[in-house]
N, C-alpha and C positions, 0 to 999 in steps of 0.2 A: 503494499500500499504506500503510495506516494505521501510523504510528510507535507505539512503546509510549506509553501515555496513562494517567494518572490521572484518571478522570471524578469530579468533585466535585458532589454534589446539594445545592445550598443550601437548597432547600425541605425536603430531609429534615432538615437542621440545625435549621431552625426548628421543624419538627413535633417533633422529638425533644425540643428544648427546652420546648415548650409542654407535652408530656406530662408530662415531669419536673416542671415547675412546677405542674401541676395535681395531681400525686401529693403533693407536698410543702408545698403552699399551707397557711398564709399565709407560709411562709418565703420569702425570695428566692433567687436563684440567682447564686452566683459561678461564672461560666462560665470554665473553664480552657483557655486558648489558647496555653499555653507551647509552646516548640519548634514556632514556626511552626504553631500550631494542630494539633500532632501530625503535621505534614507535609501537612495539608490546606489551608494558605494562611491566614495570620494575618489580613489585613485583610478578605478576603472572608468567612471564617466569623464573625469578630467582628461584622461589620455584620449577618450573618444572625441572631445571637444577640442582637444589639441589637433587631432587629425583633421577636424572640420575647419580649422584655421581661426579658433579664438585667439584674441589679442591678449587677453589677461584673464585672471580667475579671482572671484571674490569669495573668501572664506570667512568663517565665523570666529576663529582664534588663531592665534600665531602658531599653535601646534598642528592645525590642519595646514597652514602654509608650510611649515617645516616638512610634513609628510609629503606635500606635492614636490617640493624641492628634492627630496631623498628619492622620489620616483622618477626624477629627471627632467621635470617640467622647468622651463626657463623663462617664460613669459612673466609679465609684472603680476604680482599676487598682492591684492588689497585685502587686509584685515579689517573686516566691516564693524565687528563688535568685539567685546570681551577682550580688550587689550591693555587697558589702563592698568598699571601696577605689574604687568607682566615683564620679565627681564628684557631691557632693551637690546641685550646681546643677541636675542633671538632674531629680531628685525635686522641688525646689522650684520650677522653671520651668515643669515639665509636671505639676504636681499629682500625683505618684505616691506610693503607700504602700508600706512594706517589711515584709517578714516577719522578726521577730526571733526565731530559732529557737535562740538560745543566749544565755547571760548575757553574753557578749562583745558581741553584737550589741545587746543592750537597752543596755548602757553606751555603745556606740558611738553609737547614735541620740540618747542623751541629751547626749552631749559635743558632737555636731553642733548640737543645738538650742540649747545654751548658749554655744557660740561663735559661732554665725551669727545667733542671735536669731531663728531660724525653725525649727519642727520639722517633721520628716517623720513622718506618722502611721504608728504602729507597730502591727502585728498581733502580739500576744504568743503564742508557741506553747509549749504544755506537752506533754511526752511522758507520756501518761497509760497507757501499757502496749505501744505499738508498738515501743519501743526502738530508735527511729532517731535523730530530731533533736528538740530541744524542751527546755525547762526541765524539770528532774526533779520529778515530781509529789510525792515524798516531801518536798521542800523548798519546797513551794508557799507555805505560810503566811509562812515567812521571806522568800522572795524577793518575794512580793507587797507585804510591808511596805517593803521596800527600794524597789520600783517606785512605791508610793504617795507616797514621799518625794521622788521625782525630779520637781521642779517644771517642768522644761523638757520632760519627755517627754509626748508626745501619743499617748494609747492609743486606737486605733481599734477594736481587736478583741482578744478572747481567744479562742484557738482550739487545736485538736489534730487528730490524725489517727487515726481509728479503724481498728484492724487488723480489717477485716471485708471477706471475699470472697465469703461466702455463708452459708447456714445452719448449716454446720459450726462456724462462728465465732461463733455466737450467745452462748455463754457468756462468752467473753473480751470480746465486744463490750459486753456488759451490764455487766461489771466495769469497763470503761473508762468506760462512761456515768456511773457511780456516781461514779468519780474526777473526772471532768470537772465534774459537778453540784457536787461539793464545792469545786473549785477556784473556779468562778463565784460560788458563795456567799461564799467567803472574800473575793473580790475585792469583792463588793458591801458587805460589811461594813467594808471599808477604804475605802469611797467611789469604788471604781473600777467605773465602769458604762459601758463602751464602747458603741459604737453597733452593733457587730456581735459575735455569738457563733457560732461555726461549728466543726462536729465531722465532719459527714457527708461521705465521699467517694462516688463513683458507686454502688458497689455497696451501701452502707448507704443512700444516698438512694432506691434502688430497693426495697431489702428491709425498711428500718426507717423508714418515713415519719414517725412519731412521735418521731424523734431529737431531742435538745435543740438549742436554737439558733433564730436568727432568719435563718440563711443556711445553704444546703449547697453544697458545692463539688462540681463535677461536671466531669469531663475526657472520658474516652474514651466514656462512654454518650452524650453529646451528639452524638458522630460515628457513632451506631448501631451501636456495638460493647458488647455485654455484657461487663463486666469479667471474668466467669467463667461456666461453663456453669451453675453453681447458681442464678444470677440471670437467666438468659437468657430464661425464661418469664414472669418478673414483670411485665414491661412491654413492649409491643411497640415495637421500635425499627426505624427504617430505616436500613440500611447507608448511609453518606454517600460514601465512597470506593470505587470499583470500579477495579481496577488490570488493565489489559488490554494483551495483545499480539495478534499475528496470524501465522497460519501463513504461512511463506515457501517451504517446500518439503516434499514428502511423498516416502515411499519404502515400497513394498509390502515386507513382511517375512514370511518363512515361519518355522515353528517352529524355534528354535535359531539363527536368524541374528542376528548382532551389529548393534547400532544404538546410537549413531552409529558406534560401533567395538566389536569383541569384548570390549573391556577394560571397558566400561561396563555393557553390558546385552546379554542374549540373549532373544529373543522366546520367551516360554512357549508361545504359540499363534500361528496365523497372524494377522496384523493389519497395521497401518500405523504406521510412525514418522513423525513431524511436527516440523519445526524451527520455533520461534517466535522472533520479532525482539525478544525481551525477555531480557537477560542481567543479570549482577550489576552491571554498570556503572549500572544504575538505582537500585541500593541494595536490590533483592531479594536476600536472603542465599543464597549458593551452598550453605551448609551445610544448607539445607532441601531441596535437590534430592535425590531419591531417597527422601524420606520424605513429602512433601506431595501432595496431590492438587491439580489445577486443573480449572476447568469448561470443557467443550466441548459446545456445543448444549444445555447445561443438565445435563449429565451430568459426573460426576467421573472424571476419568481420571488416569493416573499420570505424574507429572513425573519423568523419569528422572535418574539421578545425574550426568549430564553437563551442565555449564553453562560458557559462555564469557562474556566481558564483554559480548557482545552477541546471544547466542544461548542458548537452552534447548530440551530435547527431551521429546516426549510420547509415549507408546504408546497406541494406539487400536485397538479390535476391533469388530466388528459392522458399523459404517458406515465408509464411505471418507470422510477429511477432505479438504477442499479447500483450495487456497491462497486466502488472504485470510480463512478463517474465524476467528473471535475466539476467544481463550483468556483466560479470567479467572483471575488469581492470587490475588484475594481480591474479595469483593463478590458482586453478585447477576447471575445469568444465567438468564433464563426463570424458572422457579418455583424455582430452586435458590439458596442462598446459601451462601458459604464465609466463615465468620467468623474474626476474628483470634484468638480464644480456642481455636479448633480448631488453628491453625498454630503458635502461640508455644510450646507444650509440646514440639513437635517438636525445637525447638533450645533449650529451657531458657531462654526469654525471656519477657518480659511482652507482653500483646496491645498495649498502646500504643507499644511499642518498634518494632514492624514498620513502621508508615508513618512514623515518624520518621527512620528510616534511608534513606528515598527521597531520591535526588538531587534538588537544587533544579533541576537540568537537564532532569529529567524533565517531559515537558509534562502540565500540568494543564489540563483542561477544566471549566469552571464551568457547571452547568446549574441552570435553575429550571423 
């Protein structure tokens, strides 16, 4: 019996990156591989993205950056989060860059360079309207003047994060673009001309190919998952991960019969109950059971509200399930695909969160 497994299609990673690059050219691609490539496998996915022509990588910690360097990757690596207080030696020894998302971090990087005599390349982030992190755009001119006076600071990029998930966000996205263009112009007037300018996230890279900058940041789209339903049809993407379990037992159910116990579910019509060998110990959230569909023989069937650490249950009508049949929790089966953006709203999370929750102990099989 096949244990639960996440199949990772590395050819799909390359094809998604190539399609995105073709859409945004001549801009380069900063491929976001943070959080173990959103649970897909850091090294394996980064190498596939390297083959596709990524200009650089975004990681979640210096340790992830070091792993990429040890794997032989030579492109710029931006540590996007979780780096303050980590040994500067990691950045200097392994040629890593740091995201400066607050004034404190700007001063911190300047102090490191002044004290050590070696600078860590900084990507200076401005908040242009998202309201999350970044230097306040209302003070951009004042802060840029201070940055221009920091003789030890090495500025590798100016960037921001566009609050864009689909066409409904176009107006506020355009307002952010105007603010960002003003900041870049102000920086240039002060002699700040970094190598990289980047603003676009996955959704914006798909929907707004003429967005400012010479680099786009893409994360979940590279893994074949549109960040929202609104942009799902803009560019064909191939799902990279297919999360699969197998049926280990079946039971014939008559209308009104409980399964796996009366407490959880009663069959609305005659059918079959099937137990699958994938439970919440894999990281698949138990809170989604009872709300989410799964795929069986290319059809969507109901995932029941009962889940244990090693088991889950489905209800099937019309055809009889067999022990060993594969059940897909997300990904592709036959001509049907279950996307993360369909599942995430069921438990009020973001699409990229679901694969990042998967246990490191869950088997990954890498396919080409």
